[in-house]
C-alpha positions in Angstrom: 1.9 -2.3 -52.6 1.4 0.7 -50.1 2.1 0.0 -46.6 -1.2 1.0 -45.4 -1.9 -2.6 -47.0 0.8 -4.7 -45.4 0.1 -7.5 -42.6 1.9 -9.8 -40.6 1.1 -12.5 -43.1 3.3 -10.5 -45.8 6.5 -10.6 -43.6 7.9 -14.0 -44.8 7.3 -12.9 -48.4 9.1 -9.3 -47.8 11.9 -11.0 -46.2 12.1 -13.4 -49.2 12.2 -10.6 -51.7 15.2 -8.9 -49.9 17.0 -12.3 -49.7 16.6 -12.8 -53.5 17.6 -9.1 -54.0 14.5 -8.0 -56.0 14.7 -4.4 -57.0 13.2 -2.0 -54.3 12.6 -4.8 -51.8 14.6 -3.1 -49.1 12.6 -0.1 -49.5 9.1 -2.2 -49.5 10.3 -3.8 -46.1 11.4 -0.9 -44.4 8.0 1.2 -45.7 5.8 -1.9 -44.1 8.1 -2.2 -41.0 6.2 0.4 -38.6 3.1 -1.9 -39.1 4.9 -5.0 -38.3 6.4 -3.2 -35.0 2.5 -2.9 -34.0 1.8 -6.6 -34.9 4.8 -8.6 -34.2 5.9 -9.1 -30.6 8.7 -7.2 -29.4 10.9 -10.5 -28.6 10.4 -11.6 -32.7 11.3 -8.0 -33.4 14.9 -8.3 -31.5 15.5 -11.8 -32.3 14.4 -12.2 -35.9 13.6 -8.8 -37.7 16.7 -6.8 -36.4 19.6 -9.6 -37.2 17.8 -10.0 -40.4 17.9 -6.1 -41.1 21.5 -6.1 -39.8 22.9 -9.0 -42.0 21.1 -8.3 -45.4 20.2 -4.3 -45.8 22.4 -1.8 -47.6 22.9 0.9 -45.1 24.3 2.8 -47.7 21.1 3.1 -49.4 20.0 6.7 -48.5 16.3 6.2 -48.9 16.9 2.9 -46.7 18.9 4.8 -44.3 16.4 7.5 -43.7 13.3 5.2 -43.3 15.2 3.5 -40.8 16.2 6.3 -38.6 12.4 6.8 -38.8 11.7 3.5 -37.2 14.4 3.4 -34.5 12.2 5.5 -32.1 9.3 2.9 -32.2 12.3 0.0 -31.5 14.2 1.6 -28.7 11.7 2.0 -25.9 12.5 2.8 -22.0 13.8 -0.6 -20.4 15.1 -1.7 -23.7 17.9 -4.3 -22.4 21.2 -3.0 -22.7 22.4 -5.8 -25.0 19.6 -5.3 -27.4 20.3 -1.4 -27.0 23.7 -2.1 -28.1 22.6 -3.6 -31.5 20.4 -0.8 -32.2 23.3 1.8 -31.4 25.6 -0.4 -33.7 22.8 0.2 -36.3 22.8 3.8 -35.6 26.5 3.8 -36.2 26.5 2.2 -39.3 24.2 4.6 -40.8 26.2 7.6 -39.9 29.4 6.0 -41.2 28.0 5.0 -44.5 25.7 8.3 -45.1 27.5 10.9 -43.4 26.1 14.4 -44.2 23.0 13.0 -45.8 21.8 11.7 -42.6 22.9 14.4 -40.3 19.2 15.8 -39.7 17.8 12.5 -38.9 20.5 11.8 -36.4 19.8 15.0 -34.6 15.9 14.0 -34.4 16.8 10.5 -33.1 19.0 12.1 -30.4 16.2 14.4 -29.4 14.0 11.8 -29.0 16.5 9.6 -26.8 17.1 12.4 -24.6 13.4 12.4 -23.6 13.3 8.6 -22.6 16.7 8.0 -20.9 18.4 9.5 -17.9 22.1 11.1 -18.5 23.9 8.3 -16.7 22.6 6.0 -19.7 24.5 8.5 -22.0 27.7 8.5 -20.2 27.6 4.5 -20.1 26.4 3.4 -23.4 25.4 6.1 -25.8 28.5 8.1 -25.8 30.9 5.3 -26.0 29.4 3.9 -28.8 29.2 7.3 -30.8 33.0 7.4 -30.0 33.7 4.1 -31.9 33.1 6.2 -35.0 35.7 8.4 -34.2 37.9 6.0 -35.4 36.7 5.8 -39.0 38.1 7.2 -42.2 34.9 9.0 -43.0 35.0 12.5 -41.7 31.6 13.6 -42.1 30.7 10.7 -39.8 33.4 11.6 -37.4 32.0 15.2 -37.3 28.6 14.1 -36.7 29.5 11.8 -34.0 31.2 14.6 -32.2 28.1 16.8 -32.7 25.7 14.2 -31.2 28.0 13.3 -28.0 28.0 17.2 -27.5 24.3 17.0 -27.1 24.3 14.0 -25.4 26.9 15.3 -22.6 25.2 18.4 -21.5 24.7 16.7 -17.9 27.5 14.7 -18.1 30.7 14.8 -15.4 33.2 17.2 -16.7 35.6 14.4 -17.4 33.4 13.3 -20.0 32.8 16.9 -21.6 36.5 17.5 -21.4 37.2 14.6 -23.5 35.0 15.6 -26.1 36.1 18.9 -26.3 39.6 17.7 -27.0 38.5 15.2 -29.7 36.8 18.4 -31.6 40.2 20.6 -31.2 42.3 17.4 -32.5 39.5 17.1 -35.2 38.8 20.4 -36.0 42.4 21.0 -37.2 41.4 18.8 -40.5 41.1 21.0 -43.4 37.9 19.1 -44.8 35.1 21.7 -45.9 32.4 19.3 -45.1 33.7 18.4 -41.9 34.1 21.9 -40.4 30.8 22.7 -41.9 29.1 19.9 -39.9 31.3 20.9 -36.6 30.0 24.9 -36.8 26.2 23.3 -37.2 26.7 22.5 -33.4 28.6 25.3 -32.4 25.9 26.3 -29.7 26.1 22.6 -28.3 29.8 22.7 -27.9 30.0 26.0 -26.1 27.2 24.5 -23.6 29.9 22.0 -22.2 33.1 23.8 -22.6 34.6 25.6 -19.6 37.0 27.8 -22.2 34.5 29.1 -24.8 37.2 31.4 -26.4 39.1 28.3 -27.4 36.5 26.8 -28.9 35.6 30.0 -30.9 39.4 30.0 -31.8 39.4 26.7 -33.2 36.2 26.1 -35.1 35.3 29.8 -36.0 38.2 32.2 -36.6 40.5 30.3 -38.5 37.9 29.8 -41.3 36.8 33.5 -41.7 39.3 33.5 -44.8 38.7 29.9 -45.6 38.9 29.5 -49.7 35.6 27.7 -49.7 32.7 29.8 -49.6 30.6 27.3 -48.1 32.2 27.5 -45.1 32.4 31.2 -44.9 28.6 31.0 -45.6 28.4 28.5 -42.2 30.4 30.7 -40.1 27.7 33.5 -39.8 24.9 31.5 -39.5 26.7 29.6 -36.7 27.7 32.5 -34.4 24.1 34.1 -35.0 23.1 30.9 -32.9 25.1 32.1 -30.1 25.6 36.0 -30.5 25.7 36.8 -26.9 28.6 34.4 -26.2 30.4 35.4 -29.7 30.0 39.2 -28.9 31.7 39.1 -25.4 34.5 37.4 -26.6 35.1 39.1 -29.8 33.9 42.6 -29.7 35.7 43.5 -33.1 33.7 43.1 -36.1 35.9 43.6 -38.5 35.8 39.9 -39.7 32.3 40.0 -39.9 32.5 43.2 -42.1 34.6 41.2 -44.7 32.1 38.8 -44.8 29.4 41.4 -46.1 32.0 42.2 -48.3 32.7 39.0 -49.6 33.2 38.3 -53.4 30.6 35.2 -53.2 27.3 36.6 -53.2 26.0 33.4 -50.9 28.3 34.6 -48.5 27.0 38.1 -48.4 23.3 36.4 -48.6 24.4 34.5 -45.4 25.5 37.6 -43.6 22.3 39.5 -44.5 20.1 36.6 -43.5 21.5 36.1 -40.1 23.3 39.1 -38.6 20.4 40.5 -36.8 21.2 38.8 -33.8 24.6 39.8 -33.8 23.5 43.5 -34.2 21.6 43.2 -30.9 24.6 41.9 -29.0 27.4 44.1 -30.6 29.2 47.1 -29.2 29.9 48.0 -32.7 26.3 47.7 -33.9 26.6 50.9 -36.0 29.3 49.1 -38.1 27.0 46.1 -38.6 24.4 48.2 -39.6 26.1 50.5 -42.1 27.3 46.6 -43.6 23.9 45.6 -43.7 22.8 49.1 -45.2 25.1 48.9 -48.0 23.9 45.3 -48.8 20.6 47.0 -49.5 22.3 48.2 -52.5 23.6 44.8 -53.6 23.5 44.0 -57.1 22.0 40.5 -56.4 18.1 40.7 -55.6 18.1 37.9 -53.1 20.9 39.7 -51.2 19.2 42.9 -51.5 15.9 41.6 -50.3 17.3 39.9 -47.7 19.2 42.9 -46.3 16.2 44.9 -46.3 14.1 42.4 -44.6 16.8 41.9 -41.8 17.1 46.1 -41.6 13.6 46.2 -40.9 13.9 43.9 -37.8 16.9 45.9 -36.3 16.0 49.7 -37.0 15.2 50.0 -33.1 18.8 48.9 -32.4 20.4 51.5 -34.9 20.7 54.9 -34.6 18.9 57.4 -36.9 22.1 58.8 -37.9 23.2 55.4 -38.9 20.1 54.9 -41.1 20.6 58.5 -42.6 21.0 56.8 -46.2 17.4 54.9 -46.0 15.6 57.5 -48.1 18.5 56.9 -51.1 18.1 53.0 -50.7 14.3 53.4 -50.9 14.4 55.4 -54.1 16.6 52.8 -55.7 14.5 50.2 -54.6 11.6 51.6 -56.2 13.4 51.6 -59.5 14.2 48.0 -59.0 12.4 45.7 -61.6 12.1 43.1 -58.7 8.8 43.3 -56.8 10.1 41.6 -54.0 12.8 44.4 -53.5 10.4 46.7 -54.0 8.0 45.2 -51.4 10.7 44.6 -48.7 11.9 48.4 -49.1 8.3 49.3 -48.5 8.5 47.4 -45.3 11.7 49.0 -44.2 9.8 52.1 -44.3 7.2 51.1 -42.2 9.8 50.1 -39.7 11.7 52.8 -39.7 8.3 55.0 -39.0 7.6 52.9 -36.0 11.5 53.0 -34.6 12.3 56.6 -35.8 9.4 58.6 -36.4 11.0 62.0 -36.3 13.8 61.4 -37.7 15.4 64.1 -39.9 15.4 61.4 -42.9 11.7 60.8 -42.7 11.1 64.3 -44.4 13.1 62.8 -47.3 11.4 59.5 -47.5 8.0 61.1 -47.4 8.6 62.7 -51.0 7.7 59.1 -52.1 4.3 59.6 -51.0 3.3 61.3 -54.2 3.6 58.0 -55.8 0.9 57.1 -54.1 -1.5 59.5 -56.2 0.5 58.5 -59.5 1.2 54.8 -59.7 -2.0 52.5 -60.0 0.0 49.2 -59.2 -2.0 47.0 -57.0 1.3 45.4 -55.2 2.8 49.0 -54.6 -0.4 50.4 -53.4 -1.3 47.3 -51.2 2.1 47.3 -49.5 2.4 51.1 -48.9 -1.5 51.4 -47.4 -0.5 48.3 -45.3 3.0 49.2 -43.9 3.5 52.9 -44.4 0.3 54.8 -44.5 -1.0 53.6 -40.9 2.1 54.9 -39.3 2.4 58.4 -40.9 1.7 61.5 -38.6 -1.6 63.0 -39.1 -1.8 65.4 -42.0 1.3 64.2 -43.7 -0.9 62.6 -46.5 -4.2 63.9 -47.9 -7.1 61.9 -47.5 -7.8 62.4 -51.1 -4.7 60.6 -52.0 -5.5 57.8 -49.8 -9.0 57.8 -51.1 -7.7 57.2 -54.7 -5.4 54.2 -53.4 -8.2 52.6 -51.7 -10.4 52.8 -54.9 -7.7 51.4 -57.0 -7.3 48.3 -54.5 -11.1 48.0 -54.5 -11.7 48.3 -58.3 -11.0 44.6 -59.0 -14.6 43.1 -58.6 -13.6 40.6 -61.3 -10.4 39.6 -59.5 -11.4 38.4 -56.1 -8.2 37.2 -54.9 -7.0 40.6 -55.0 -9.9 42.0 -53.3 -9.4 39.2 -50.4 -6.0 40.9 -49.9 -7.3 44.7 -50.3 -9.9 44.4 -47.7 -7.7 43.5 -44.9 -5.7 46.3 -45.6 -8.7 48.6 -45.1 -8.9 47.4 -41.5 -5.5 48.5 -41.0 -6.3 51.9 -42.1 -9.5 51.9 -40.3 -7.7 51.0 -37.0 -4.9 53.3 -37.4 -4.8 56.2 -34.9 -4.0 58.8 -37.5 -7.1 57.7 -39.8 -9.9 57.0 -37.2 -12.3 59.8 -39.0 -11.7 57.9 -42.3 -13.2 54.6 -41.1 -16.8 55.6 -41.6 -15.8 56.2 -45.3 -14.0 53.5 -45.8 -17.0 51.2 -44.2 -19.3 52.6 -47.1 -16.6 51.6 -49.9 -16.5 47.9 -48.2 -20.4 47.5 -47.5 -21.4 46.4 -50.8 -18.6 43.3 -50.7 -20.9 41.8 -47.9 -23.1 40.6 -50.5 -20.4 39.6 -53.1 -21.1 36.2 -55.0 -17.6 35.2 -53.7 -17.6 33.6 -50.2 -13.8 34.6 -49.3 -15.0 38.1 -50.2 -17.8 38.4 -47.9 -15.7 36.9 -45.1 -13.3 39.3 -45.6 -15.9 42.3 -45.6 -17.5 41.0 -42.4 -14.0 40.7 -40.7 -13.6 44.4 -41.7 -16.6 45.3 -40.0 -15.7 43.6 -37.1 -12.5 45.6 -36.7 -14.4 48.9 -37.2 -16.6 48.0 -34.7 -13.5 47.7 -32.2 -12.6 51.5 -33.3 -16.4 53.0 -33.9 -18.2 51.2 -31.2 -21.4 49.4 -31.1 -23.5 52.1 -31.6 -22.2 52.6 -34.8 -22.2 49.0 -35.8 -26.0 49.2 -34.9 -26.5 52.1 -37.2 -24.5 50.8 -40.1 -24.7 47.5 -40.6 -26.0 45.1 -37.7 -29.7 45.2 -39.3 -28.1 44.2 -42.7 -26.5 41.3 -41.1 -29.7 40.2 -39.2 -31.4 40.0 -42.6 -28.9 38.0 -44.2 -29.2 35.6 -41.2 -33.1 35.6 -41.2 -33.9 35.8 -45.2 -30.7 35.4 -47.0 -29.7 33.2 -49.6 -27.7 30.2 -48.2 -24.2 31.5 -49.4 -25.2 34.8 -47.6 -26.1 33.0 -44.6 -23.0 31.0 -44.3 -20.6 34.0 -44.5 -23.1 36.2 -41.9 -22.8 33.3 -39.5 -19.1 33.8 -39.4 -19.5 37.4 -39.2 -22.1 36.8 -36.3 -19.8 34.7 -34.4 -16.6 37.1 -34.8 -19.0 39.7 -33.3 -20.1 37.6 -30.2 -16.2 37.1 -29.5 -15.8 40.4 -29.0 -18.4 40.4 -26.2 -20.9 42.9 -27.3 -23.5 44.5 -25.0 -26.0 42.2 -23.4 -28.8 43.2 -25.9 -26.9 42.7 -28.9 -25.1 39.7 -27.8 -28.5 38.1 -27.2 -29.9 39.2 -30.4 -27.0 37.5 -32.4 -26.9 34.5 -30.3 -30.9 34.1 -30.9 -30.2 34.6 -34.8 -27.7 32.0 -34.7 -29.8 29.5 -32.7 -32.6 30.0 -34.9 -30.4 28.6 -37.8 -30.1 25.1 -35.8 -33.7 24.2 -37.4 -33.2 25.7 -40.7 -34.4 23.6 -43.5 -30.9 23.6 -45.3 -28.4 21.1 -43.9 -25.4 23.0 -44.5 -26.7 25.9 -42.8 -27.5 24.0 -39.7 -24.3 22.6 -39.7 -22.4 25.9 -40.0 -24.7 26.8 -37.1 -23.6 24.1 -35.1 -20.0 24.8 -35.5 -20.4 28.5 -34.6 -22.0 27.6 -31.4 -19.5 24.8 -30.7 -16.6 27.5 -31.1 -18.5 30.4 -29.0 -18.9 27.2 -26.4 -15.2 26.5 -26.4 -14.2 30.4 -25.9 -16.7 31.0 -23.0 
């Protein structure tokens, strides 16, 4: 039975099933618990249901544990008596102790909730002392999670309390357990936020593990310090340990470096060395590493010098020969980023040699990405309009594949709005105009959005001369499907605040549809007017 059908009258039967250990009985009880918490008096919950859970439930059952964690915020409310609160905290401790790493996320979500309803003094007097009891358990995962939660709660605690947590951290971090150190590193930023000696924290948690034999821990190092890049880079300016991670034998470690190094590049005084390491990973043999490196490099090109990025053309050419479409797409995005950040760099001339592919490669994905990310940023005159036109025609030659057209038409909006292609916008509009009458709703909407974008560039006078009359005909005498898409286009135009005369005409046409014989058109018109009223 779904929890949606449980009521208070079902409680005795559910309790009986748990007592007699029927299969799935604990899961069913926990599933129904949120409903009981609404219907059952709080006193009955604290005096009957909670003790029953404590005595009869298997907290080592991960499904039960996760469900209980989600219910606890409904149990712990502001003003909960201290004795009752201690019972809930005992329950939390048991769930952490018996499930360790598997319950880390749920425990952190619960702590975030508790921090919104209790004052810091309650953390110091009740919550942190309760979590400290876990430190004496044999389960190293639970010990690590306890310390991480304490660090989050102690942000406003007296310095003595913070220092006690840090001392326990230093002691426990000497344990060689990989899992323990992975958990501790996940809360590096919280430990640093309560420490007076940040260097000591990094020397205890981070530095000893750069050469750890387990790649899982080496992966966590780079992701952990990327959450505190300013603090880490202010303490350790030498990036040699990070460079070693980029050259790691484990592709997972290299992937972690490629994915998370961007914040470190921003704060490093040796950002060019990190940039070169990232460039090297753009040639990695593992596609996932290569793609991640290309994507990250696209985010940081403004932080790196043109000299550091000089190898970009070679990387682009290699990526274009890669069988992975994801790698090729990421390389094209990188070129777009380089055009934005270093438009006049010497390497741009070598990159532009690849533009010849636009006239010879008739692959939708390649043309789509090039026209979207590269062509709009090219200096005027770099590429002939004839070449662009051939590529655009290839994109639009997909009338039998509307999903591709829905992707292609927004690219033409980008081209029309590009400063170096404004003169090409009217020609693009003529290519898109037939799609306003497409049999596919999504294609018609995409075409309508294109004309809205063109109007921003070419002006309202151009709009009146080229398509507003057609739009009016669709609204007045078009078929029901055409009216639906035309309504969306008219609404989008009104959002752009056209001249009063045009605005009045568009609004009048929409208002007229409020009395249309077709119910779906009336409903669409009402939705459009509601949207306009909200915006104005």
